[in-house]
C-alpha positions in Angstrom: -23.8 25.2 292.9 -21.0 27.5 293.7 -17.5 26.6 292.6 -14.1 27.9 293.8 -13.2 31.4 292.9 -9.9 33.3 292.8 -6.8 31.6 293.9 -8.5 28.2 294.6 -9.0 27.7 290.8 -5.4 28.5 290.0 -3.7 25.3 288.7 -0.5 25.9 290.7 -2.1 26.9 294.0 -0.3 24.0 295.8 3.0 24.9 294.4 2.5 28.5 295.2 1.7 27.7 298.8 4.7 25.4 299.1 6.9 28.2 297.7 5.7 30.6 300.3 6.0 28.0 303.1 9.7 27.6 302.0 10.2 31.3 302.1 8.6 31.5 305.6 10.8 28.7 306.9 14.1 30.5 306.3 16.0 31.8 309.3 15.8 35.5 308.3 12.1 35.2 307.9 11.7 33.5 311.2 13.8 36.3 312.9 11.6 38.9 311.2 8.4 37.2 312.4 9.7 36.9 315.9 10.8 40.5 316.1 7.4 41.5 314.6 5.6 39.5 317.3 7.7 41.2 320.0 7.1 44.6 318.6 3.4 44.0 318.6 3.5 42.7 322.1 5.4 45.7 323.3 3.0 48.1 321.5 0.1 46.4 323.2 1.7 46.6 326.6 3.4 50.0 326.2 0.5 52.1 327.8 1.3 50.3 331.1 5.1 50.2 330.5 5.4 53.9 329.6 2.4 55.2 331.5 -0.3 56.6 329.3 -2.1 58.2 332.2 -5.4 59.7 331.1 -5.0 58.8 327.5 -7.7 56.1 327.3 -8.2 56.4 323.5 -4.5 56.0 322.8 -4.3 53.1 325.3 -7.0 51.2 323.5 -5.5 52.0 320.1 -2.1 50.7 321.1 -3.6 47.6 322.8 -5.7 46.6 319.7 -3.0 47.5 317.2 -0.3 45.6 319.1 -2.5 42.5 319.4 -3.3 42.6 315.7 0.5 42.9 314.9 1.2 40.0 317.2 -1.5 37.9 315.7 -0.4 38.7 312.2 3.2 37.8 313.1 2.0 34.5 314.6 0.0 33.8 311.5 2.9 34.5 309.2 5.1 32.3 311.3 2.8 29.3 311.6 1.1 29.3 308.1 3.0 31.6 305.8 1.7 29.8 302.7 -1.8 30.7 303.6 -1.3 34.2 305.2 1.4 35.8 303.0 -1.3 37.9 301.4 -1.8 39.8 304.7 1.9 40.7 305.0 1.2 44.2 303.6 -0.8 45.0 306.8 2.4 45.1 308.9 3.9 48.3 307.4 0.4 49.9 307.4 0.0 49.1 311.1 3.4 50.6 311.7 2.3 53.8 310.1 -0.8 53.8 312.2 1.3 53.5 315.4 3.2 56.5 314.3 0.2 58.8 313.5 -2.1 57.5 316.2 -0.9 59.9 319.0 -1.9 62.8 316.7 -5.2 61.3 315.5 -6.6 59.6 318.6 -7.4 62.4 321.1 -9.8 61.7 323.9 -9.8 65.1 325.6 -6.1 65.2 326.3 -3.0 65.9 324.3 -0.5 63.1 324.0 2.7 63.7 325.9 6.2 63.7 324.4 6.9 60.3 326.0 3.8 58.7 324.5 4.5 60.3 321.1 8.1 59.1 321.0 7.1 55.7 322.2 4.7 55.3 319.4 6.9 56.8 316.7 9.8 54.5 317.7 7.8 51.3 317.8 5.9 52.4 314.6 9.2 52.9 312.8 10.4 49.5 313.9 7.2 47.8 312.8 7.2 49.6 309.5 10.8 48.6 308.9 10.1 44.9 309.8 7.1 44.9 307.6 9.0 46.4 304.7 11.8 43.9 305.2 9.4 41.0 305.3 7.7 42.1 302.0 11.1 42.7 300.3 12.3 39.3 301.5 9.2 37.6 300.1 9.6 39.4 296.8 13.3 38.4 296.6 12.4 34.8 297.4 9.7 34.7 294.7 12.2 36.0 292.2 14.8 33.5 293.3 12.3 30.7 293.0 11.4 31.8 289.4 15.1 31.8 288.5 15.2 35.6 287.9 18.4 37.5 288.3 18.7 39.9 291.2 19.1 42.9 288.9 16.9 45.9 289.9 13.9 46.3 287.7 10.9 48.6 287.8 8.1 46.3 287.2 7.7 43.9 284.3 7.9 46.3 281.4 
């Protein structure tokens, strides 16, 4: 018989989830999640908004990455207590949006417009993801009763 592994065995798993749900229900967190959803939606639609003519690989990359960002933002907004562990993906996807015009080449070079489009939306996504992670960390510290003094780790 297989028993629960990992976090399921943790004695405070319910309390942990409730803490993260409280963090996700704050107004700044909801604004970040909404902006992240819109950024992902724009990234998914940007090939048709900006006009990525002949850049099929980049079009598919933006579509998939944008849909993943939007789905992640919806997951964080609807069930933060269960999906907070995936929050680190948002900045990573922002970095991918920035570098993808230089990496994904299907026979044609990306134009300046497509590069600037991806760099701008990638920076926005990266910043939103970093802000969401920082907000979750600050909320965790607040819930534990720690002071807001800057520390480098727990040593």
